[in-house]
Structures are given as structure tokens and as C-alpha cells.
C-alpha positions as CSV (number, residue, x, y, z in Angstrom):
1,M,0.0,0.0,-0.1
2,E,2.8,2.4,0.9
3,T,4.5,1.7,-2.5
4,I,1.1,2.5,-4.2
5,K,0.9,5.9,-2.1
6,S,4.4,6.8,-2.9
7,A,3.9,6.2,-6.4
8,K,0.8,8.5,-6.5
9,T,2.5,11.2,-4.6
10,E,5.4,11.1,-7.3
11,I,2.8,11.3,-10.0
12,Q,1.0,14.3,-8.3
13,R,4.5,15.9,-7.8
14,E,5.4,15.4,-11.6
15,A,2.0,16.7,-12.6
16,S,2.3,19.8,-10.4
17,S,5.7,20.5,-11.8
18,A,4.5,20.2,-15.4
19,V,1.5,22.6,-14.6
20,E,4.1,25.0,-13.1
21,I,6.4,24.7,-16.2
22,Q,3.3,25.3,-18.5
23,H,2.4,28.3,-16.5
24,Q,5.9,29.9,-16.7
25,C,5.9,29.2,-20.5
26,T,2.7,30.9,-20.8
27,N,4.0,34.0,-19.0
28,V,7.0,34.1,-21.2
29,I,4.9,33.8,-24.3
30,N,2.6,36.5,-23.0
31,V,5.6,39.0,-22.3
32,I,7.2,38.2,-25.8
33,Q,4.0,38.9,-27.6
34,E,3.3,42.1,-25.6
35,R,7.0,43.3,-26.8
36,L,6.2,42.4,-30.2
37,K,3.1,44.5,-30.3
38,K,5.3,47.3,-29.1
39,L,8.1,46.6,-31.7
40,E,8.9,49.8,-33.6
41,S,8.1,49.8,-37.3
42,P,11.0,48.4,-39.5
43,L,13.4,51.1,-40.8
44,S,11.9,52.6,-43.9
45,L,13.9,52.7,-47.3
46,E,13.2,56.5,-47.2
47,R,15.4,56.9,-44.1
48,C,18.3,59.3,-44.6
49,I,18.8,61.2,-41.4
50,Y,20.8,59.3,-38.7
51,R,22.2,59.7,-35.3
52,V,26.0,59.5,-35.5
53,P,27.0,56.1,-34.3
54,N,28.7,56.0,-30.9
55,Y,31.9,54.5,-32.4
56,L,32.3,57.8,-34.3
57,C,31.1,60.3,-31.9
58,K,32.2,59.1,-28.6
59,S,35.5,61.3,-28.5
60,K,34.5,63.9,-31.0
61,E,30.8,64.7,-30.2
62,E,31.3,68.5,-30.7
63,H,31.8,67.9,-34.4
64,Y,28.3,66.4,-34.7
65,T,26.3,68.6,-32.3
66,P,24.7,72.0,-33.4
67,Q,26.2,74.9,-31.5
68,F,23.7,77.6,-32.2
69,I,20.4,76.2,-33.8
70,S,18.6,73.0,-33.8
71,I,16.8,71.7,-36.9
72,G,14.5,68.8,-36.8
73,P,13.6,66.6,-33.7
74,F,17.0,65.3,-32.6
75,H,18.3,68.2,-30.9
76,H,15.0,69.9,-30.2
77,G,14.7,71.2,-26.6
78,N,18.4,71.5,-26.0
79,D,18.8,74.3,-23.4
80,K,21.9,75.5,-25.1
81,L,20.1,76.1,-28.4
82,K,16.9,77.9,-27.0
83,T,18.1,81.5,-28.0
84,M,17.5,80.9,-31.6
85,E,13.9,79.7,-30.9
86,Q,12.7,83.3,-30.8
87,C,14.6,84.0,-34.1
88,K,12.7,81.1,-35.7
89,L,9.4,82.4,-34.7
90,R,10.2,85.8,-36.0
91,Y,11.0,84.3,-39.2
92,L,7.8,82.5,-39.3
93,K,5.9,85.6,-38.7
94,Y,7.7,87.3,-41.7
95,F,7.0,84.3,-43.8
96,I,3.4,84.4,-43.1
97,Q,3.1,88.0,-43.7
98,R,4.9,87.3,-47.2
99,I,2.5,84.6,-48.2
100,E,-0.6,86.2,-47.0
101,K,-0.3,88.6,-49.8
102,L,-0.8,85.4,-51.9
103,Q,-3.9,84.3,-50.1
104,I,-1.9,81.3,-48.4
105,S,-2.4,81.1,-44.6
106,L,-0.7,79.4,-41.8
107,E,-3.4,76.7,-41.9
108,N,-2.4,75.8,-45.4
109,L,1.1,75.3,-44.3
110,V,0.2,73.1,-41.3
111,S,-2.1,71.0,-43.4
112,T,0.9,70.3,-45.8
113,I,3.1,69.1,-43.0
114,K,0.4,67.1,-41.5
115,E,-0.4,65.4,-44.9
116,H,3.1,64.3,-45.2
117,E,3.8,63.6,-41.6
118,E,4.3,59.8,-41.8
119,S,6.7,60.3,-44.8
120,I,8.8,62.7,-42.8
121,R,9.0,60.4,-39.9
122,Y,10.2,57.5,-42.1
123,C,13.3,59.8,-43.1
124,Y,14.4,59.6,-39.7
125,A,16.4,56.4,-38.9
126,E,14.9,56.1,-35.3
127,T,11.4,56.4,-34.1
128,I,10.6,60.0,-33.0
129,Q,8.8,59.8,-29.7
130,L,6.7,63.0,-30.1
131,S,3.0,63.4,-30.5
132,S,1.6,64.3,-33.9
133,E,0.9,68.0,-32.8
134,D,4.6,68.5,-31.4
135,F,6.2,66.9,-34.3
136,V,4.3,68.9,-36.9
137,E,5.0,72.0,-34.9
138,I,8.8,71.5,-34.8
139,I,8.9,70.6,-38.6
140,L,6.8,73.5,-39.4
141,V,8.7,76.2,-37.4
142,D,12.2,74.9,-38.6
143,A,11.2,74.5,-42.2
144,I,9.8,77.9,-42.6
145,F,12.7,79.3,-40.8
146,I,15.0,77.9,-43.5
147,L,12.6,79.0,-46.4
148,E,12.6,82.5,-45.1
149,L,16.3,82.5,-44.5
150,F,17.1,81.4,-48.0
151,W,14.6,83.9,-49.4
152,R,16.3,86.7,-47.7
153,Y,19.8,85.4,-48.5
154,R,19.1,84.8,-52.2
155,F,17.5,88.5,-52.6
156,N,19.7,90.2,-50.1
157,D,16.6,91.4,-48.2
158,W,17.3,91.8,-44.5
159,A,14.9,94.6,-43.8
160,S,11.9,94.1,-41.4
161,E,9.8,96.6,-39.5
162,D,11.1,95.3,-36.2
163,S,14.8,95.2,-37.4
164,S,15.0,91.5,-36.3
165,A,15.4,89.9,-39.7
166,F,19.1,90.9,-39.9
167,L,21.7,88.3,-38.7
168,E,25.2,89.3,-37.7
169,P,27.7,87.9,-40.2
170,W,29.3,85.8,-37.4
171,L,25.8,84.4,-36.6
172,A,24.8,83.8,-40.3
173,T,28.1,81.7,-40.6
174,A,27.4,79.8,-37.5
175,I,23.8,78.9,-38.7
176,R,25.1,77.8,-42.1
177,F,27.5,75.6,-40.6
178,D,24.9,73.9,-38.2
179,L,22.8,73.3,-41.2
180,I,25.3,70.9,-42.7
181,L,25.3,68.6,-39.6
182,L,24.0,65.0,-40.2
183,E,21.8,65.1,-37.1
184,N,20.5,68.6,-37.9
185,Q,18.6,67.9,-41.2
186,L,15.1,68.0,-42.4
187,P,13.9,65.9,-45.4
188,F,14.4,68.2,-48.5
189,F,11.2,67.0,-50.0
190,I,9.0,68.8,-47.2
191,L,10.8,72.1,-48.1
192,E,9.9,71.6,-51.6
193,K,6.2,70.8,-50.7
194,L,6.1,73.9,-48.4
195,F,7.6,76.3,-51.0
196,D,5.6,75.1,-53.8
197,R,2.4,75.4,-51.7
198,A,3.4,79.1,-50.6
199,F,4.4,80.5,-53.9
200,A,2.5,78.3,-56.4
201,S,0.3,81.3,-57.4
202,Q,3.1,83.7,-57.6
203,S,3.6,85.0,-61.2
204,K,5.5,88.2,-60.8
205,P,9.4,88.2,-60.3
206,P,11.4,87.5,-58.3
207,K,10.4,83.7,-58.8
208,S,12.7,81.1,-57.9
209,S,12.7,77.5,-56.6
210,I,13.9,76.2,-53.4
211,Q,16.4,74.0,-55.1
212,D,17.8,77.0,-56.7
213,M,18.1,78.9,-53.5
214,T,19.7,76.0,-51.8
215,F,22.4,75.8,-54.3
216,D,23.0,79.6,-53.8
217,Y,23.1,79.4,-50.0
218,F,25.6,76.6,-50.1
219,Q,27.7,77.9,-52.9
220,F,30.6,78.2,-50.6
221,Y,31.0,74.4,-50.5
222,N,30.5,74.0,-54.3
223,T,34.1,74.0,-55.0
224,Q,33.6,72.5,-58.4
225,N,31.1,75.0,-59.5
226,I,28.6,72.3,-60.4
227,P,25.7,74.1,-62.0
228,Y,22.1,74.0,-60.6
229,R,20.2,71.2,-62.3
230,P,16.5,71.2,-61.9
231,H,16.4,67.3,-62.0
232,L,19.0,67.0,-59.2
233,K,17.7,65.2,-56.4
234,M,19.1,65.8,-52.7
235,K,17.9,64.1,-49.5
236,H,18.9,67.0,-47.5
237,F,21.6,69.6,-47.2
238,L,24.5,67.3,-46.1
239,D,23.5,65.2,-49.1
240,L,24.0,68.1,-51.4
241,L,27.3,68.8,-50.1
242,R,28.4,65.3,-50.9
243,T,27.0,65.9,-54.5
244,F,29.3,68.9,-54.7
245,W,32.4,66.5,-53.9
246,L,31.5,63.9,-56.5
247,P,32.7,64.2,-60.1
248,L,30.1,64.7,-62.8
249,E,31.0,61.4,-64.5
250,K,30.1,58.2,-62.7
251,L,32.7,56.6,-60.3
252,P,33.7,53.2,-60.7
253,E,31.9,50.6,-58.5
254,R,33.5,49.0,-55.6
255,D,34.8,45.5,-56.1
256,T,33.0,43.4,-53.3
257,H,34.8,40.2,-54.5
258,D,38.3,41.4,-54.2
259,D,40.1,39.4,-51.5
260,E,43.2,41.5,-51.5
261,V,41.9,44.4,-49.5
262,V,44.3,47.4,-49.4
263,K,45.3,47.6,-45.7
264,H,48.7,49.3,-46.1
265,V,50.4,51.9,-48.3
266,Y,53.8,53.5,-47.9
267,S,53.6,57.2,-46.6
268,A,54.3,60.2,-48.7
269,T,57.9,60.5,-47.6
270,Q,58.6,56.9,-48.1
271,L,57.2,57.0,-51.6
272,H,59.2,60.3,-52.3
273,D,62.4,58.7,-51.0
274,A,61.8,55.8,-53.4
275,G,61.5,58.2,-56.4
276,L,57.9,58.9,-56.5
277,K,57.1,62.4,-57.9
278,F,54.0,64.5,-56.4
279,R,52.1,66.8,-58.7
280,K,49.1,69.0,-58.0
281,G,46.1,68.1,-60.1
282,S,44.3,70.8,-62.2
283,S,40.9,69.2,-61.3
284,S,38.6,70.8,-58.6
285,C,37.3,67.4,-57.8
286,L,39.2,65.9,-54.9
287,F,38.5,62.3,-56.3
288,D,40.7,62.9,-59.5
289,I,43.7,61.0,-58.2
290,N,46.0,59.5,-60.9
291,F,49.1,57.4,-60.7
292,K,51.1,56.9,-63.8
293,K,54.8,56.5,-64.7
294,G,56.0,57.3,-61.3
295,V,53.9,60.5,-60.8
296,L,51.0,60.7,-58.3
297,E,48.8,63.5,-59.2
298,M,46.2,64.8,-56.6
299,P,44.1,68.0,-56.3
300,L,44.7,70.4,-53.6
301,L,43.1,69.6,-50.2
302,T,42.5,72.4,-47.7
303,L,42.7,71.8,-43.9
304,D,41.4,74.7,-41.7
305,N,39.6,75.0,-38.3
306,K,36.2,74.2,-40.0
307,S,37.5,71.1,-42.0
308,E,37.2,68.4,-39.5
309,T,33.4,69.0,-38.8
310,L,32.6,69.0,-42.4
311,Y,34.7,65.9,-43.3
312,R,33.5,64.0,-40.2
313,N,29.8,64.5,-41.1
314,L,30.3,63.5,-44.8
315,L,32.1,60.4,-43.6
316,A,29.3,59.7,-41.1
317,L,26.6,60.1,-43.8
318,E,28.6,57.5,-45.9
319,Q,28.9,55.1,-43.0
320,C,25.2,55.2,-42.4
321,H,23.8,55.5,-45.9
322,Y,26.3,55.0,-48.6
323,S,28.2,52.1,-47.5
324,D,28.3,50.7,-51.1
325,K,29.2,54.3,-52.6
326,A,31.7,55.4,-49.9
327,Y,33.8,57.5,-52.2
328,I,34.6,60.3,-49.5
329,T,35.7,57.5,-47.2
330,D,37.9,55.9,-49.9
331,Y,39.6,59.3,-50.4
332,F,40.4,59.8,-46.7
333,I,41.5,56.2,-46.2
334,L,44.2,56.7,-49.1
335,L,45.1,60.0,-47.6
336,G,45.5,58.4,-44.0
337,F,48.0,56.0,-45.6
338,L,50.1,58.9,-47.1
339,V,50.0,61.2,-44.1
340,T,51.5,59.4,-40.9
341,T,54.0,62.1,-39.9
342,D,54.4,65.7,-39.8
343,N,57.1,65.3,-42.5
344,D,54.4,63.8,-44.7
345,V,52.4,67.1,-44.2
346,K,55.4,69.2,-45.0
347,L,55.9,67.3,-48.2
348,L,52.4,67.5,-49.4
349,V,52.3,71.1,-48.7
350,R,55.6,71.8,-50.4
351,K,54.3,69.9,-53.6
352,G,51.1,71.9,-53.5
353,L,48.8,69.0,-52.8
354,M,47.7,70.2,-49.4
355,A,47.0,73.7,-47.9
356,N,47.5,73.6,-44.2
357,L,45.5,76.6,-42.8
358,L,45.9,75.2,-39.2
359,G,49.5,76.6,-39.1
360,N,50.9,73.5,-37.2
361,N,51.9,70.4,-39.2
362,D,51.3,68.2,-36.1
363,E,47.5,69.4,-36.1
364,A,47.2,68.6,-39.8
365,R,48.6,65.2,-39.3
366,D,46.5,64.4,-36.4
367,L,43.3,65.8,-38.1
368,V,43.9,63.3,-41.0
369,K,44.6,60.5,-38.5
370,N,41.5,61.3,-36.5
371,L,39.3,61.3,-39.5
372,C,40.3,57.6,-40.3
373,T,39.9,56.5,-36.7
374,N,37.1,54.1,-36.1
375,I,35.9,54.2,-39.7
376,V,34.4,51.0,-40.8
377,Y,36.3,50.2,-44.1
378,V,35.9,47.1,-46.1
379,N,37.3,47.9,-49.7
380,M,37.8,50.6,-52.1
381,N,36.4,51.6,-55.5
382,S,38.5,50.1,-58.3
383,L,40.1,53.3,-59.2
384,Y,41.6,54.0,-55.8
385,D,42.4,50.3,-55.3
386,G,44.5,50.3,-58.4
387,V,46.4,53.5,-57.3
388,C,47.1,51.9,-53.9
389,K,48.4,48.7,-55.3
390,G,50.4,50.7,-58.0
391,L,52.2,52.7,-55.3
392,S,53.1,49.6,-53.3
393,L,54.7,48.0,-56.3
394,F,56.5,51.2,-57.2
395,Y,58.0,51.3,-53.7
396,K,59.3,47.7,-53.8
397,K,61.1,48.0,-57.1
398,P,64.9,48.3,-56.0
399,W,65.7,50.1,-59.3
400,N,63.4,53.1,-58.2
401,T,65.0,53.4,-54.8
402,W,68.5,53.3,-56.1
403,L,67.7,56.0,-58.6
404,A,66.1,58.1,-56.1
405,T,68.9,57.7,-53.6
406,L,71.3,58.7,-56.6
407,R,69.3,61.8,-57.2
408,R,68.9,62.8,-53.7
409,D,72.5,62.4,-52.7
410,Y,74.3,63.6,-55.9
411,F,71.9,65.4,-58.1
412,S,69.6,67.4,-55.8
413,T,71.3,70.8,-56.4
414,P,73.5,72.4,-58.9
415,W,76.5,72.3,-56.6
416,R,76.2,68.6,-55.9
417,I,75.6,68.1,-59.7
418,V,79.1,69.7,-60.4
419,S,80.7,68.0,-57.5
420,T,79.5,64.7,-58.6
421,I,80.7,65.2,-62.2
422,A,84.1,66.5,-60.9
423,A,84.4,63.4,-58.7
424,V,83.4,61.1,-61.7
425,I,86.0,62.8,-63.8
426,L,88.6,62.5,-61.2
427,L,87.7,58.8,-60.8
428,L,88.1,58.2,-64.3
429,L,91.5,59.8,-64.5
430,T,92.6,57.9,-61.6
431,L,91.4,54.6,-63.2
432,L,93.2,55.6,-66.4
433,Q,96.4,56.3,-64.6
434,T,96.1,53.0,-62.9
435,I,95.7,51.2,-66.1
436,Y,98.6,53.0,-67.7
437,T,100.8,52.1,-64.7
438,M,99.8,48.5,-64.8
439,F,100.1,48.1,-68.5
440,P,102.8,50.5,-69.8
441,I,102.8,51.3,-73.6
442,R,104.6,48.8,-75.7
443,G,108.1,49.8,-76.6
444,S,108.5,52.5,-73.8
445,N,111.4,50.4,-72.3
446,R,113.7,50.3,-75.2
447,P,117.2,51.7,-74.4
448,C,118.3,54.9,-76.0
449,C,121.0,55.0,-78.7
């Protein structure tokens, strides 16, 4: 009997344990299902505005953070940027006064934002935790500020009844600089929608487009003088600046199947000592780098106090959005190979390939080095890949090194050339004299009569 009771107890215990396990499983399933319900929407293909990854900004956050004005939701509410909120509202007032003459109201502008709210949200690579009302207000105020700013800049119109439209030159420059930061962007399409809605009925000059005015406002960065093209598409202002860098002709694709990824190229001074010649390229496109017959041709690169921020944000954009077309990344990886010491900076400056406005060669070297730090780099486009491999092969040829040493040590100045020629002549004469002594002319030992 006791054996039977013991068996029943064991069965009951196992049944109780199974029920407990089932209960725990049910709880876990409920928790997972609840989390799945709250799961954020998948990233949209329209996303183009990103938070800079931590691996890039953890030590250089100041290069990605606006200093005077916030645009968009990422930095909205920052206490350090609240001063410009009043300026935004004043510009909104000026804009409303401007469009009221065209029978367009604030309600029309708000409805335009509301109609496209979902598409605007999709442009940001993270879910914006703001109510619809707050989000629409932020986008509207910031977008209208930009439209009014661009309008006044284009037509040089800074007058206003309360004299508040004028921006001090230093502030105008600071605002333009904040407008190129990756985290401080608005989708360009909503600027187009608002502009078209506001001025669609305008028939009298001055009539312009927001694309044209954007080109004009950022012309300082258009070093190639790329002409405005109505069909040109830009995702936002930083995307336009990247377009200013790209050549008009299509760049070569990246070879994702190349197992020989370039991981090292000799520095500029090492290559120079091996006989490589550096020549300043005539192109205004930084990507026009050519290596042929022992000559490396590169356009001029300028380094100044604002360069690092611009270059870092362009690199961040490519890291986040253009990983398969990271041409700016390719350029700075190649430059990082060439510049490893302050002597490399001196050489490139002397050859006209670099303008160091930082004053200190160490600062220029560190700037280039820091730009390449933490960059996720897999491979290069075929053009740069060929340049890198060609430079390495050039350095490894003993003949090049021997000729370079000969030129550097014996033919670098007129005096050295003269001295070398004199030494060679003296050596030849000495050699001839030795030969004459060892092999006297036949018949010279005959006795005299």
C-alpha cells in the first residue's frame, strides 16, 4: 500500500511540476507577444537622417552637435540652443506676412506638414517619440525658418519692421555651419512641398525654386562650381554637399569580391624617397587622383579650423547611408595611408597637394589621422584600389629606390651636380692612370741610342 501511495505522490508531484512549467511558459509567451506588439516599425527605405554612431562620436561629439540652432527633432529642446527659438518664430511671422499677400495662410502650411507627417517620420532612422502635434510644430517652425532665411539670402533682403530679420555675419556663418550636420537635417522634400504650396500662385518676379536657392546658399561648398540642375535630387543639405564633392562622371563601382583588400600603403615621404613624384592636379574634384609612370597627381586639399567637422559629417553620412558608394571614405583612407608624420604634411604642402591653414603640421597630421579612426572600411572603389596597389609595387622595385637615392644624394642641387661630375671625372682619370701604370705602352722600355 505504501508503495502505491508513494507512486501516487510522485505522479502528483510530476503533474504539479508540469503545470508550473506550463504556467511559466505561458507567462514568457505573453511577455514576448506584448513586446512584439510594441516593436517599432522596421526602418524605412526612405530613411536618410541618422544619429551619428557612438563609435564615431564618442570622443568627438562637438563635431556632430549644433552649436547655435537645432533643426529637426534630434536636438530640439536643447537648453543651449533655445536662444534661436525666438529667431525662428520671428522668421515664421515674416514668412506668413509674405504669403498672406498670395492668399496662403498658416493653416495651409500646417495641413501640408500634416499630410506628409508619416513620410517625414520615415526619413529619420529612429522612431521619433513625439506626439503628432509636437512633431508637426517642430517641422513647420524649422522648415519655414529655412525657407525665409534662404529667401532673404537669395535676394539680399534683410529689412523688417522690427529690425529683427538681420543676422550678424558671425551668426549667419554659424547657422550655415549648423545646417550641414547630419543630425540637424530636415527631409528636403518637405521644403519643396512647403515652398511650392506657398508660392505656387506667384507670377511676378522674383520667382525662384527652393532647389535653386539652396544651391545659392551653400555655394561656398560648391568647389567644383557644379551648375544647378532642376532634375538633381537631394535628400537633405548634407547630401547636397556630398554631391558637390562627387565628379560629374560616374565613379567606378566597388569590387566586393576582391579578396586583396588594401590595408597598407607607404607614406608620402617613403614613396618620395623611393623616387615617386608628386604633382598638383588641375581638377577641382578631390577624387581625381591618378598614378602613372612614377607620378602621383592629386588635387589640392585644404585643412582649416572648420574642415574636421565638415569631413566628419560627410564620412558619417557615408557610414550610415552610402556604405556601397563610400567614395569620400575611400579618399580619406588613401590620404590616411599617405600622411602618418608631420614630414608627410610638409612634403604634400611643399608639392602643392595640401593647404595647411591650421599652421601646425602636427595638427594637420592628427586631423587626417583622427578622420580615419574608427571608420568601418571594407574595400575601395577600383580606381583607388589600383592607385594603392600601384604605389606599393612602385616602392618595392629596387631600381626606383636606387635612382631616387642617386638623385637625392648626388644630383639634388647644382653644386652637388658639379661636385658629382668632378668626382666622376677624377675617378676616371685615376682609373686611367692605374691602367697606364699596370700596362705600360709597348716599346717604352727600349734603351736609348
